N, C-alpha and C positions, 0 to 999 in steps of 0.2 A: 381166596388169594390172586389176584392179576396178573396178569403175563410180564409186566415189565415188574410187578415187584419181585416176582420168580426171577427173573432176568437179573435184577439188583442183588438179591440176594447171589447167586450164582454168580456175579463179577467181583462181589466182596469175599466171596469166598464161607458165606453164612450157611447156615440149614435151620428153614423153620417151618415147623405147623402149627396149624391152632392148639395142638396138644404137646407138644415141644420138639427136642431135636430129631433130626432123621438122618440118613447117610448122604453123601454127597453123588452117589449110584442115582438114592431115589430120585435126589432133586435133579440131575442130568436127564434122567426119562422121564420126568414130568416135562421141563424146558422142552425136550423133543416129543414131546407128545402136543405142546402147545405150540411147536413149530408146523407140524404136521398137519393138525388142523386149520393154520392159516395159511398153509398151501393150499389145502383141502377148499378153504374160501376162497383163495384167488382166483383158484381155474375155473368154480362156480360162477362167480363174478364177471371173470372177462369173456365168458361164452351168455348165448340169450339161454335165460332161465328154461327151464320145461314149462309150457303154457302161456309162457308170455313172449309178447309181442317187442321182434327189437324192431328200428328206425329202420324205415326203406323209404331212398328217395320218392320224391313227386316226380310224376310224370309229364317229361318236356320242358318246359320252360316255367312251370309254375311254381312256388315258394311254399314252403312248411314250414307254420308256425308251432312251436312249441311254448308252454308258459307253465309254471308256477309262483303260487304266492303263501306266502306264513307270517302268521299274526303272534307277534310275543308281549301277552298279554301283561307280564311286568311289568315290561317298558312302554307298551304303548306303543311299540313303533310295528309298520308292515314290512315285504321285506316283495320285494317280486324280480323272476328272472324270466328272461325274453329269451327264444334262440330261434333265430327264422335261418333257413336253409335251403339252397336251390339243389337241382337233381345232381350232382356233384356234392353236394355234402358241406359245402361252402358257404 
């Protein structure tokens, strides 16, 4: 069951599992658990992950370029993103 679905059941006062009804307290506990997991993920994403390099500004008056490209085979379209930054990150 997705987090959104759990929240919908909580908002409308419904309780549900794949096997039948559960108590409100069990539903509240599950929602609180998902919120705690979401906070943990948010903290990880805000910092630089262990073993990964974080962006560092170029030295002097140089520019740093980052780009990525994706291709959607279904629609046969491609997308490209480009970021150019100076030593101040602008």
